[in-house]
Every structure is written in C-alpha cells, then in structure tokens.
N, C-alpha and C positions, 0 to 999 in steps of 0.2 A: 806209325800205322801198323807195326807188327802185332799179331794177335796176342792179347794178354794171357797170362797163365790161367788155368782153370780156377774158378772161385773156390772150389773144394780144396785146393792146395794152399789157399791163403792161411797165414798164421795169425791166430787171434791173440791179442794182448789184453791184459787186465791191469787197471790202475786203481788205487784206492781213492776215495772221494777227496782226501786232503792232498793228494799228489797232483796239484794242478799243472806242474811242469812235465808230467808224464815221464819222470826220470827212472821210476822203479817198476818194472813189469813183474807182477806177482801171479801171473797165470800158472806157473809151475807150482807155486805154493798153495793156490786155492783152486784146484781143478773143478771141484763141485760148484763153486760160485760161477766160474767161467761157463760151465755147461748149462747152468740155470739161465744165465744171461743170453747165451747163444739161442736157447730154445725160446726165450721170451722175445728176442729180436725177430725170429722167424714167425712167431705168432702175430706180432704187431705188423710186420711187413706184409704178411698175407692179408690181414684185416684191412690195411690201408692201401692195397693195390701197389705196393712197392715191387713185388716180384713180377717177372724175373728181374734180377739185378742187372744193371747195365754198367759194366766196368770198362767200356771203351774209353779212350783218352781223347785225342784231338778231334776225332770224328764228331764229338758232341758239341763242338763249337759251330758246326754247320748244320742247320736245320734239315737240309735235304739229305745229308748222310745219316744224321741221327734218327731221322724218321719221325720227328716231332712236328706238331702243327706249327705253322707260322702265324704271326698276328695279322698278316695280310692275306685276305681271301682272294682267290682268283689269280689271273695272270697279268692284270693291269692295275696300276695304282696311280691315283691322282694326288698331287701335292700342290700347295698354294703358297704364295708369297707370305712371309711372316712365320712360316713353320720353321722352327729352329731346334737344334739340339735333340733331334730324333734319334733314339737308340737304334743300334743295328738290327735288332730283332723286330722293330716296328716298321721297317722298310723292306720292300721286296728284295729277295735274295738274288743278286745278279751273278754270283760266282759260278764259274765252270759251265756257263751257258751263254747262248746268243741272246741279245737283248737290244732294245732301243730306248733312248731317252729324248723326249721332245719338250722344248720350252716355248710357250707362247709369250712374246714380249712386246712391249710398246716403248718406242724411243721418241722422246720429245723432239720437236723440230729444232734443227740447228745443233743438236747434241751428238757427240760421238759416243756410242755405247761402250761401257767398260764395267767389268766386274763379274762376279760369280753368279751363274744361274742356279746351279745345284752342285754341291760337293758332299762327298761321303768319305769319312776317314780324315787323315791328316798327313803330317810329314813322314810318318813311318808306315804308310800304306793307305791307299784309297784312290779315288778318281774324282775328276771335276769336269764339268762342262761350263765354259765361261767365255767372256769376250775380252780381248786385250787390244786396247786402242782401236776399237771398231772391228777387229778381226775375230771371227769365231774360233774357239780353240777347245781341245780336249786333252786332258793329261791323265795318264794312268801311272800311279806311284807304286812301284814294286818294293815294299818293305823299306822304303827310304834309300834303297841301293841304286835304283835306276828310275828315271822318269821318262816315259814314252809320251811324246806330244804330237798332236796333229793340228795343223792350222788351216784355216780357210784361205782362199785366194784374194778376196776382196772385202772391203769394209761394209758393214751392215748400215744401210741408210736409215734415216728417221722413219717413223711410222710403225705399223704393227707387222711382226714377222714371227715365223716359227724357226727355231734353231734346233737341229736334230743331230744326234750321234747314234749311229748303228754299229754295234759290235758283233761281228760274226766269229764266234768261238771256233777254234780249230778242232776241238773234241779230242777224244782218245785218252781221257783221263783227267786228273785234277791239275790245276795250276798251269794249264797250257796257254798258248798265246792266241792271238786273233787279229782280225783286220778291222780297222776303224774307218768309217766313212762319215763325213760331215755334210749336212744339208742345210740350206737356208731357203725356206719357202718351197721345199720339195726339189730344189736343184742342187746337185752335188757340187761342193765347193772345195773338197779336200779329202785325202785318204792317207792312211799310214798303218804301221804295224805295232802291235804290242807283243813282244817276244815271249813273255811269261806273265802270269797273273797270280794274285793271292788266292790260295785255294780254300782257306778256312774262315779267317776272321780278320777284319782290317784293324780293329783296335778295341780295347776294353773300355776306353773313356772318350774317344773321339766320336763324332756324331754326323748326322746328315743335316744340312742346312740349305734352305732355299733363299737365294738372293745375297748370300755372303758365305764365308768360310770361317766359322768361329774356331777358337783354339789354334792349333798349328795348321799352317796351310798345306794343302795337297800339292800344289804347284809352286815352283819358285818364280813364276811369272808375276806373282803378286805377294804382298806381305800380309801379316795377320791383322793389320789395321787399315788396309786399302782394298779389301775384297768386296765391299758393298757394291751391288749393281746400281748404276745411276739412272736406270730407267724403271719401268714397271713390269713385273712378272705376273701375267694373268694366271698361269698354271704350269705345272710340269707333270708330264705323264711318263711313267716307267712301264715298258711293255716287255713281257717275258714270253710272248708267244713263240712258237718253234723257230720262226725265221726272224723274229724281232723286228718286223717291218710290215708296212702295207704297200700297196702297189705304187701309189704316187707320193709316198713319204710325207703326206699332209694329214693332219687330224682335223676333221671338220666338227662344227658344233654338234651335229647329230650323233657323231661317234662318241663324243664325251657324254652326251645325254644317255646313250645306251649303256655306257659303263656305269654311270650313276644309278640308273634305274635297276640294273642287274644286281646291285648291292643292297637294294631296299629289303 
C-alpha cells in the first residue's frame, strides 16, 4: 500500500517485433523510435480516456478503494436458489464494512436442515452462512490461516424460517475485525468475534454460491461434496446499509417488493 513512484520517473523499454521474449531492450540504440512510440501512446491514451493513468497496486482489487463502479447498484442485493459461480465483482462488496445477510428457507416436515445457504470464496479466504445438523452457523475464513465460527443455540425446526447473520465491523481501517450475531426468525441465537478480515479480495477463481459451496469449501464443517442444502432457499438478501440491520431483524414481503421496484 506504499505510494508508487511517480509515473514520470518510470523507465521505458523498447523491444523489436521479433523479440517475443523481450530479452533485448533496444531503447538506448533507438531513442527516436522510443520517443515516437511514447508520443503515440499519449495521443491514443487521451483519445480513449485512459488518462490519468492509475498505477496503484492492491487497491485496485477492491472496488471501494479503487473508486470504480460496482456491478451491484444500491446497498441491497437479492440472490436466489440456483445462482452459482457468481464472480466477486458481481456480488455486493462486504469488505471493511458492517452488513447483514438473511436467508429465507423452507424445511420439509421431519427433516433436519443441513447445508450451505450462501458461501463466498473458498478454503483460502471467504465466508459462509450455513446449517450444520440443524444448527445455524457462520464461518469467516481468514486467508485459510484461521476460521472464526459462530453457532446458534438450538436446531431449526421444519417449516419456513429466516436465518440471518449480522456483522458489525470494528472500523478504523482495512482488514479489521467485527462482531457476528446470528438470528432465526428475528430472535438472537448466537454471537461471536471475527478478529480480522480479508481487506481486498477473497479469491481470483472462487465464487459466490447459493445453496451449496462449489470448488473448495469455506468452512471445514462440511466438505466439497456435501455442502448442498437439503431444504429450499426462497431468497438471500445482502444488506450494506450503515448499520447492516433493521429493527426487528426480519425481512417482510413488502420490504423485498420495495427493493425490487427500486431497481426497475
């Protein structure tokens, strides 16, 4: 994150068209050609809105820090069962901020719910909201080095329910920790701490999945082949509003309708 050196101090190199390995820098031997190409580069860059050049490094992984538009508009996103392999840039950016994730589920009579509701990332960084043998759970995976887990107190019975995780970010910079609270149907069922978080990017190839966790698993509570949720997921909402929560921790149909209509 240290400031890069000024672009004007960069050293330009020049390679012949047949030097595909770029083994022989001929800038010193052909200064006129180098100057011509430098000028041509600036003309084309200005013409195509490339300037000013952005030579930041890791900041460009995070859309908030880079200042670029995100594919998700607004501060709430609705996802649905069957959505799989969603790239990181197509899902709301949860990093370095408070947020809430709510899943509306239906559990068949006589069945103990089990499986992933939503997972982002994988074994080397990410998070997941899931159910383990009927118990709601949340796991935050810090670069594969540590897994912070929060479990609910009681098993989720059959029927329709809302499972919710609220993450209250500590603030004060990037990659800080936060407090996690779990709710079932608006009632708090568990809480815990995440000591540190991933500040920039979870993975270049892992994704967000609804109803399972494809590729490598975020949590070691389940494996790559047994993460499928055995009930029905009606929807999952990601909420990025300042406090990441609403008063009663429940999302009603009229709330979802307003979110949908606001995006028309």
